[in-house]
FIKE-752641 format. One record per residue (C-alpha): z, y, x; residue in three letters; residue number from 1. Coordinates in steps of 0.02 Angstrom, whole numbers. Layout:
REM FIKE-752641
z: Z y: Y x: X residu: ALA num: NUM
...
***
This chain:
REM FIKE-752641
z: 6120 y: 4359 x: 5612 residu: MET num: 1
z: 5915 y: 4421 x: 5613 residu: MET num: 2
z: 5895 y: 4494 x: 5792 residu: GLN num: 3
z: 5864 y: 4680 x: 5782 residu: GLU num: 4
z: 5686 y: 4745 x: 5761 residu: MET num: 5
z: 5637 y: 4911 x: 5844 residu: THR num: 6
z: 5477 y: 5041 x: 5815 residu: GLY num: 7
z: 5333 y: 4991 x: 5723 residu: ARG num: 8
z: 5342 y: 4816 x: 5606 residu: ALA num: 9
z: 5241 y: 4670 x: 5704 residu: ARG num: 10
z: 5221 y: 4542 x: 5595 residu: LEU num: 11
z: 5155 y: 4370 x: 5578 residu: PHE num: 12
z: 5070 y: 4285 x: 5417 residu: VAL num: 13
z: 5071 y: 4100 x: 5379 residu: VAL num: 14
z: 4937 y: 4166 x: 5276 residu: GLY num: 15
z: 4806 y: 4078 x: 5148 residu: SER num: 16
z: 4639 y: 4142 x: 5085 residu: PHE num: 17
z: 4558 y: 4120 x: 4937 residu: VAL num: 18
z: 4417 y: 4197 x: 4826 residu: ALA num: 19
z: 4510 y: 4286 x: 4695 residu: ALA num: 20
z: 4432 y: 4275 x: 4539 residu: CYS num: 21
z: 4512 y: 4359 x: 4397 residu: THR num: 22
z: 4463 y: 4413 x: 4211 residu: ALA num: 23
z: 4525 y: 4568 x: 4096 residu: LYS num: 24
z: 4548 y: 4469 x: 3916 residu: VAL num: 25
z: 4627 y: 4530 x: 3757 residu: SER num: 26
z: 4751 y: 4373 x: 3749 residu: HIS num: 27
z: 4781 y: 4242 x: 3867 residu: LEU num: 28
z: 4648 y: 4105 x: 3810 residu: PRO num: 29
z: 4735 y: 3936 x: 3689 residu: ALA num: 30
z: 4686 y: 3772 x: 3722 residu: LEU num: 31
z: 4483 y: 3783 x: 3676 residu: GLY num: 32
z: 4473 y: 3952 x: 3650 residu: GLU num: 33
z: 4330 y: 4043 x: 3745 residu: THR num: 34
z: 4335 y: 4236 x: 3776 residu: LEU num: 35
z: 4239 y: 4373 x: 3816 residu: ALA num: 36
z: 4323 y: 4459 x: 3960 residu: ALA num: 37
z: 4321 y: 4665 x: 3961 residu: SER num: 38
z: 4303 y: 4672 x: 4157 residu: ALA num: 39
z: 4291 y: 4523 x: 4300 residu: PHE num: 40
z: 4323 y: 4544 x: 4490 residu: ALA num: 41
z: 4267 y: 4437 x: 4632 residu: LEU num: 42
z: 4378 y: 4473 x: 4776 residu: GLU num: 43
z: 4466 y: 4420 x: 4940 residu: PRO num: 44
z: 4637 y: 4365 x: 4898 residu: GLY num: 45
z: 4742 y: 4209 x: 4915 residu: GLY num: 46
z: 4946 y: 4264 x: 4930 residu: LYS num: 47
z: 4950 y: 4258 x: 5122 residu: GLY num: 48
z: 4801 y: 4366 x: 5137 residu: PHE num: 49
z: 4879 y: 4533 x: 5000 residu: ASN num: 50
z: 5033 y: 4510 x: 5119 residu: LEU num: 51
z: 4946 y: 4539 x: 5273 residu: ALA num: 52
z: 4839 y: 4683 x: 5180 residu: VAL num: 53
z: 4965 y: 4744 x: 5130 residu: ALA num: 54
z: 5086 y: 4748 x: 5266 residu: ALA num: 55
z: 4932 y: 4827 x: 5372 residu: ARG num: 56
z: 4906 y: 4966 x: 5258 residu: ARG num: 57
z: 5082 y: 5000 x: 5264 residu: LEU num: 58
z: 5069 y: 5014 x: 5459 residu: GLY num: 59
z: 5121 y: 4872 x: 5519 residu: ALA num: 60
z: 5060 y: 4755 x: 5665 residu: GLU num: 61
z: 4987 y: 4609 x: 5581 residu: VAL num: 62
z: 4946 y: 4439 x: 5653 residu: ASP num: 63
z: 4927 y: 4273 x: 5579 residu: GLY num: 64
z: 4829 y: 4126 x: 5521 residu: VAL num: 65
z: 4710 y: 4078 x: 5390 residu: PHE num: 66
z: 4610 y: 3930 x: 5361 residu: ALA num: 67
z: 4415 y: 3955 x: 5294 residu: VAL num: 68
z: 4312 y: 3824 x: 5240 residu: GLY num: 69
z: 4106 y: 3805 x: 5289 residu: ASP num: 70
z: 4062 y: 3863 x: 5130 residu: ASP num: 71
z: 3995 y: 4027 x: 5045 residu: ALA num: 72
z: 4139 y: 4067 x: 4981 residu: LEU num: 73
z: 4216 y: 4069 x: 5175 residu: GLY num: 74
z: 4083 y: 4188 x: 5221 residu: LEU num: 75
z: 4170 y: 4332 x: 5112 residu: LEU num: 76
z: 4324 y: 4314 x: 5235 residu: ALA num: 77
z: 4265 y: 4401 x: 5394 residu: GLY num: 78
z: 4203 y: 4563 x: 5313 residu: PRO num: 79
z: 4364 y: 4585 x: 5206 residu: ALA num: 80
z: 4465 y: 4544 x: 5380 residu: PHE num: 81
z: 4360 y: 4685 x: 5452 residu: ASP num: 82
z: 4374 y: 4803 x: 5309 residu: GLU num: 83
z: 4566 y: 4790 x: 5307 residu: ALA num: 84
z: 4585 y: 4807 x: 5480 residu: GLY num: 85
z: 4644 y: 4623 x: 5508 residu: LEU num: 86
z: 4575 y: 4540 x: 5674 residu: ALA num: 87
z: 4462 y: 4415 x: 5619 residu: ARG num: 88
z: 4538 y: 4288 x: 5755 residu: GLU num: 89
z: 4658 y: 4240 x: 5630 residu: ALA num: 90
z: 4537 y: 4151 x: 5541 residu: LEU num: 91
z: 4521 y: 3965 x: 5598 residu: VAL num: 92
z: 4374 y: 3847 x: 5518 residu: PRO num: 93
z: 4402 y: 3696 x: 5452 residu: VAL num: 94
z: 4275 y: 3650 x: 5352 residu: GLY num: 95
z: 4278 y: 3585 x: 5178 residu: GLY num: 96
z: 4272 y: 3701 x: 5025 residu: ARG num: 97
z: 4385 y: 3880 x: 5045 residu: THR num: 98
z: 4520 y: 3907 x: 4932 residu: GLY num: 99
z: 4487 y: 3982 x: 4747 residu: ALA num: 100
z: 4590 y: 4069 x: 4612 residu: GLY num: 101
z: 4559 y: 4110 x: 4432 residu: VAL num: 102
z: 4698 y: 4206 x: 4340 residu: GLY num: 103
z: 4682 y: 4299 x: 4167 residu: PHE num: 104
z: 4757 y: 4439 x: 4103 residu: ILE num: 105
z: 4795 y: 4495 x: 3932 residu: ALA num: 106
z: 4793 y: 4695 x: 3887 residu: SER num: 107
z: 4986 y: 4657 x: 3852 residu: GLY num: 108
z: 4995 y: 4615 x: 4034 residu: GLY num: 109
z: 5033 y: 4431 x: 4026 residu: GLU num: 110
z: 4948 y: 4347 x: 4146 residu: THR num: 111
z: 4919 y: 4154 x: 4203 residu: CYS num: 112
z: 4839 y: 4115 x: 4366 residu: LEU num: 113
z: 4766 y: 3936 x: 4443 residu: ALA num: 114
z: 4720 y: 3929 x: 4637 residu: VAL num: 115
z: 4662 y: 3779 x: 4720 residu: HIS num: 116
z: 4714 y: 3755 x: 4910 residu: PRO num: 117
z: 4551 y: 3712 x: 4975 residu: GLY num: 118
z: 4552 y: 3727 x: 5168 residu: ALA num: 119
z: 4703 y: 3806 x: 5163 residu: ASN num: 120
z: 4795 y: 3642 x: 5138 residu: GLY num: 121
z: 4693 y: 3551 x: 5280 residu: LEU num: 122
z: 4835 y: 3701 x: 5391 residu: LEU num: 123
z: 4918 y: 3615 x: 5502 residu: ALA num: 124
z: 5052 y: 3621 x: 5639 residu: ALA num: 125
z: 4928 y: 3623 x: 5777 residu: GLU num: 126
z: 4843 y: 3778 x: 5733 residu: HIS num: 127
z: 5006 y: 3870 x: 5707 residu: ILE num: 128
z: 5067 y: 3784 x: 5892 residu: GLU num: 129
z: 4929 y: 3855 x: 5968 residu: ALA num: 130
z: 5003 y: 4047 x: 5893 residu: ARG num: 131
z: 5174 y: 4009 x: 5980 residu: ARG num: 132
z: 5169 y: 4149 x: 6075 residu: ALA num: 133
z: 5131 y: 4281 x: 5927 residu: ALA num: 134
z: 5247 y: 4208 x: 5833 residu: ILE num: 135
z: 5392 y: 4226 x: 5961 residu: GLU num: 136
z: 5322 y: 4399 x: 5992 residu: ALA num: 137
z: 5345 y: 4452 x: 5809 residu: ALA num: 138
z: 5487 y: 4545 x: 5720 residu: ASP num: 139
z: 5461 y: 4454 x: 5555 residu: LEU num: 140
z: 5353 y: 4292 x: 5506 residu: THR num: 141
z: 5319 y: 4269 x: 5328 residu: LEU num: 142
z: 5251 y: 4108 x: 5221 residu: ALA num: 143
z: 5198 y: 4072 x: 5058 residu: GLN num: 144
z: 5173 y: 3896 x: 4956 residu: PHE num: 145
z: 4955 y: 3919 x: 4969 residu: GLU num: 146
z: 4978 y: 3816 x: 5144 residu: VAL num: 147
z: 5066 y: 3638 x: 5170 residu: GLY num: 148
z: 5234 y: 3632 x: 5230 residu: ASP num: 149
z: 5201 y: 3568 x: 5395 residu: ALA num: 150
z: 5120 y: 3731 x: 5459 residu: ALA num: 151
z: 5260 y: 3852 x: 5371 residu: VAL num: 152
z: 5404 y: 3738 x: 5429 residu: GLU num: 153
z: 5323 y: 3732 x: 5600 residu: SER num: 154
z: 5312 y: 3905 x: 5621 residu: ALA num: 155
z: 5478 y: 3940 x: 5543 residu: PHE num: 156
z: 5556 y: 3843 x: 5669 residu: ALA num: 157
z: 5458 y: 3939 x: 5820 residu: ILE num: 158
z: 5514 y: 4103 x: 5740 residu: ALA num: 159
z: 5698 y: 4049 x: 5713 residu: ARG num: 160
z: 5735 y: 3959 x: 5907 residu: ARG num: 161
z: 5642 y: 4166 x: 5976 residu: ALA num: 162
z: 5789 y: 4243 x: 5884 residu: GLY num: 163
z: 5656 y: 4298 x: 5749 residu: ARG num: 164
z: 5696 y: 4318 x: 5565 residu: PRO num: 165
z: 5565 y: 4240 x: 5438 residu: THR num: 166
z: 5538 y: 4305 x: 5260 residu: LEU num: 167
z: 5480 y: 4143 x: 5134 residu: LEU num: 168
z: 5389 y: 4169 x: 4965 residu: ASN num: 169
z: 5399 y: 4018 x: 4874 residu: PRO num: 170
z: 5243 y: 4020 x: 4773 residu: SER num: 171
z: 5196 y: 3919 x: 4689 residu: PRO num: 172
z: 5358 y: 3845 x: 4674 residu: PHE num: 173
z: 5375 y: 3668 x: 4754 residu: ARG num: 174
z: 5516 y: 3548 x: 4776 residu: ALA num: 175
z: 5509 y: 3576 x: 4960 residu: SER num: 176
z: 5584 y: 3734 x: 4947 residu: CYS num: 177
z: 5748 y: 3673 x: 4977 residu: GLU num: 178
z: 5715 y: 3592 x: 5144 residu: SER num: 179
z: 5654 y: 3765 x: 5195 residu: LEU num: 180
z: 5816 y: 3868 x: 5171 residu: LEU num: 181
z: 5887 y: 3825 x: 5328 residu: PRO num: 182
z: 5744 y: 3898 x: 5428 residu: LEU num: 183
z: 5720 y: 4036 x: 5296 residu: THR num: 184
z: 5814 y: 4223 x: 5320 residu: SER num: 185
z: 5761 y: 4300 x: 5179 residu: ILE num: 186
z: 5695 y: 4204 x: 5004 residu: LEU num: 187
z: 5613 y: 4319 x: 4901 residu: CYS num: 188
z: 5566 y: 4221 x: 4729 residu: VAL num: 189
z: 5509 y: 4296 x: 4551 residu: ASN num: 190
z: 5601 y: 4253 x: 4405 residu: ALA num: 191
z: 5496 y: 4105 x: 4368 residu: VAL num: 192
z: 5539 y: 4038 x: 4544 residu: GLU num: 193
z: 5702 y: 4071 x: 4542 residu: ALA num: 194
z: 5721 y: 3963 x: 4357 residu: ALA num: 195
z: 5642 y: 3831 x: 4454 residu: SER num: 196
z: 5741 y: 3853 x: 4619 residu: LEU num: 197
z: 5926 y: 3854 x: 4516 residu: ALA num: 198
z: 5862 y: 3688 x: 4427 residu: ALA num: 199
z: 5833 y: 3621 x: 4592 residu: LEU num: 200
z: 5993 y: 3665 x: 4666 residu: LEU num: 201
z: 6088 y: 3624 x: 4505 residu: GLY num: 202
z: 6169 y: 3770 x: 4471 residu: VAL num: 203
z: 6151 y: 3864 x: 4285 residu: PRO num: 204
z: 5977 y: 3947 x: 4286 residu: ALA num: 205
z: 6072 y: 4115 x: 4202 residu: ASP num: 206
z: 6202 y: 4139 x: 4318 residu: ASP num: 207
z: 6093 y: 4260 x: 4459 residu: PRO num: 208
z: 6269 y: 4253 x: 4574 residu: GLY num: 209
z: 6274 y: 4062 x: 4569 residu: ALA num: 210
z: 6115 y: 4040 x: 4609 residu: LEU num: 211
z: 6143 y: 4160 x: 4769 residu: ALA num: 212
z: 6280 y: 4105 x: 4818 residu: ALA num: 213
z: 6200 y: 3912 x: 4806 residu: ALA num: 214
z: 6037 y: 3976 x: 4922 residu: THR num: 215
z: 6145 y: 4071 x: 5055 residu: LEU num: 216
z: 6262 y: 3931 x: 5068 residu: ARG num: 217
z: 6080 y: 3832 x: 5144 residu: ARG num: 218
z: 6028 y: 3957 x: 5274 residu: GLY num: 219
z: 5955 y: 4104 x: 5207 residu: PRO num: 220
z: 6044 y: 4276 x: 5254 residu: GLU num: 221
z: 5951 y: 4349 x: 5103 residu: ALA num: 222
z: 5911 y: 4319 x: 4911 residu: LEU num: 223
z: 5806 y: 4415 x: 4847 residu: VAL num: 224
z: 5740 y: 4403 x: 4641 residu: VAL num: 225
z: 5595 y: 4521 x: 4552 residu: THR num: 226
z: 5601 y: 4531 x: 4386 residu: ALA num: 227
z: 5458 y: 4662 x: 4346 residu: GLY num: 228
z: 5500 y: 4786 x: 4245 residu: ALA num: 229
z: 5671 y: 4744 x: 4253 residu: GLU num: 230
z: 5677 y: 4781 x: 4447 residu: GLY num: 231
z: 5743 y: 4659 x: 4582 residu: ALA num: 232
z: 5929 y: 4616 x: 4665 residu: THR num: 233
z: 5959 y: 4583 x: 4837 residu: ALA num: 234
z: 6099 y: 4469 x: 4883 residu: TYR num: 235
z: 6149 y: 4469 x: 5040 residu: LEU num: 236
z: 6260 y: 4358 x: 5143 residu: ALA num: 237
z: 6369 y: 4492 x: 5234 residu: ASP num: 238
z: 6391 y: 4618 x: 5082 residu: ALA num: 239
z: 6517 y: 4578 x: 4938 residu: GLU num: 240
z: 6416 y: 4659 x: 4793 residu: ALA num: 241
z: 6198 y: 4617 x: 4778 residu: PRO num: 242
z: 6084 y: 4776 x: 4792 residu: ILE num: 243
z: 5998 y: 4821 x: 4626 residu: ARG num: 244
z: 5842 y: 4908 x: 4644 residu: GLN num: 245
z: 5763 y: 4979 x: 4468 residu: ALA num: 246
z: 5582 y: 4962 x: 4424 residu: ALA num: 247
z: 5456 y: 5113 x: 4445 residu: PHE num: 248
z: 5385 y: 5169 x: 4312 residu: PRO num: 249
z: 5226 y: 5142 x: 4271 residu: VAL num: 250
z: 5079 y: 5081 x: 4150 residu: ALA num: 251
z: 5055 y: 4895 x: 4253 residu: ALA num: 252
z: 4840 y: 4868 x: 4214 residu: VAL num: 253
z: 4874 y: 4698 x: 4335 residu: ASP num: 254
z: 5040 y: 4605 x: 4387 residu: THR num: 255
z: 4932 y: 4473 x: 4478 residu: LEU num: 256
z: 4969 y: 4556 x: 4666 residu: GLY num: 257
z: 5112 y: 4652 x: 4640 residu: ALA num: 258
z: 5237 y: 4508 x: 4698 residu: GLY num: 259
z: 5127 y: 4518 x: 4876 residu: ASP num: 260
z: 5146 y: 4698 x: 4889 residu: ALA num: 261
z: 5314 y: 4696 x: 4841 residu: PHE num: 262
z: 5363 y: 4559 x: 4983 residu: ALA num: 263
z: 5250 y: 4637 x: 5107 residu: ALA num: 264
z: 5345 y: 4814 x: 5088 residu: GLY num: 265
z: 5517 y: 4740 x: 5108 residu: LEU num: 266
z: 5450 y: 4631 x: 5266 residu: ALA num: 267
z: 5390 y: 4800 x: 5349 residu: VAL num: 268
z: 5549 y: 4927 x: 5293 residu: ALA num: 269
z: 5647 y: 4789 x: 5383 residu: LEU num: 270
z: 5544 y: 4783 x: 5528 residu: GLY num: 271
z: 5563 y: 4989 x: 5543 residu: GLU num: 272
z: 5739 y: 4949 x: 5518 residu: GLN num: 273
z: 5779 y: 5015 x: 5359 residu: ALA num: 274
z: 5915 y: 4980 x: 5269 residu: ASP num: 275
z: 5918 y: 4839 x: 5117 residu: TRP num: 276
z: 5940 y: 4992 x: 4991 residu: ARG num: 277
z: 5776 y: 5076 x: 5067 residu: ALA num: 278
z: 5691 y: 4921 x: 5085 residu: ALA num: 279
z: 5690 y: 4875 x: 4919 residu: MET num: 280
z: 5675 y: 5043 x: 4858 residu: ARG num: 281
z: 5498 y: 5051 x: 4959 residu: ARG num: 282
z: 5467 y: 4858 x: 4923 residu: ALA num: 283
z: 5483 y: 4901 x: 4731 residu: ALA num: 284
z: 5358 y: 5070 x: 4748 residu: ALA num: 285
z: 5227 y: 4949 x: 4827 residu: CYS num: 286
z: 5241 y: 4837 x: 4683 residu: GLY num: 287
z: 5212 y: 4961 x: 4577 residu: ALA num: 288
z: 5086 y: 5053 x: 4640 residu: LEU num: 289
z: 4994 y: 4887 x: 4647 residu: THR num: 290
z: 5013 y: 4835 x: 4464 residu: ALA num: 291
z: 4935 y: 5001 x: 4397 residu: ALA num: 292
z: 4772 y: 4959 x: 4478 residu: VAL num: 293
z: 4647 y: 4800 x: 4404 residu: PHE num: 294
z: 4606 y: 4704 x: 4572 residu: GLY num: 295
z: 4715 y: 4675 x: 4688 residu: VAL num: 296
z: 4634 y: 4700 x: 4859 residu: PHE num: 297
z: 4567 y: 4886 x: 4818 residu: ASP num: 298
z: 4754 y: 4902 x: 4727 residu: ALA num: 299
z: 4859 y: 4859 x: 4884 residu: LEU num: 300
z: 4918 y: 5058 x: 4936 residu: PRO num: 301
z: 4926 y: 5143 x: 5086 residu: GLY num: 302
z: 5076 y: 5218 x: 5171 residu: ARG num: 303
z: 5069 y: 5378 x: 5107 residu: ALA num: 304
z: 5056 y: 5342 x: 4929 residu: ALA num: 305
z: 5207 y: 5215 x: 4942 residu: VAL num: 306
z: 5308 y: 5374 x: 5026 residu: ASP num: 307
z: 5255 y: 5502 x: 4891 residu: LEU num: 308
z: 5311 y: 5407 x: 4757 residu: MET num: 309
z: 5504 y: 5351 x: 4850 residu: THR num: 310
z: 5511 y: 5520 x: 4878 residu: ALA num: 311
z: 5499 y: 5572 x: 4718 residu: GLU num: 312
z: 5615 y: 5464 x: 4636 residu: ALA num: 313
z: 5756 y: 5533 x: 4735 residu: ARG num: 314
***
């Protein structure tokens, strides 16, 4: 059972930080093809950073650990943390190159993305151990797969021993996801990751019920599957029927950060003791509002915009 959480949500993020480059193009490039971009953005990013920023804008107290290199790209981190209202103490200088990512967004909404972990890959269990007290004090610890397994496993083990829940977004997906399931309270995946998880667990990709059962048997209390415009579904260990949340209708411009916004919205809502239906509704609003704006950092919504969207949908 998840420990009861009270008051303002306190989150700890096992983070990643990357310099994120995004180009808007007419279509995704074919092999060997060069395209003219109609828009370009270079901004602070990374799945872990996006989770932290989104949660902070929703009103949560956010702590975490984020590895950066000693190159020019690493200089983006400090000012970005200041602007987002995050403490610079969460930054861990590990040397080497700062993580970087390149994404393409086609006019039809299709996306592709490549991320080089750089310094994020050097985040180690010792860096996590140094933040033990913060993890034990957090209502919820979040992690993603732009960092190595050791960092995630260490943080989740500390949280679970303290009776605190954990949320994992295993993206970019890798097979070690299965070994982390016993330490994971909430597993949040998109449709592509769900298919990879199904293959890993040996169940049909087209049978979400079987995937949920196989996942929940391995430890998590909830599996959340997002499917873009088709909405999202939460499968709970203590509920007979899944909770289905329709997507909010928006004109999607850039979906690259929508999944991060969704996960952050879900975590903050649960940290504030919202029930699962309300939490899924708020998470969906976070994802929709983010997808409606080009770029990610400026697109991650504040609490007022999310509350307005969810109120109008009732």
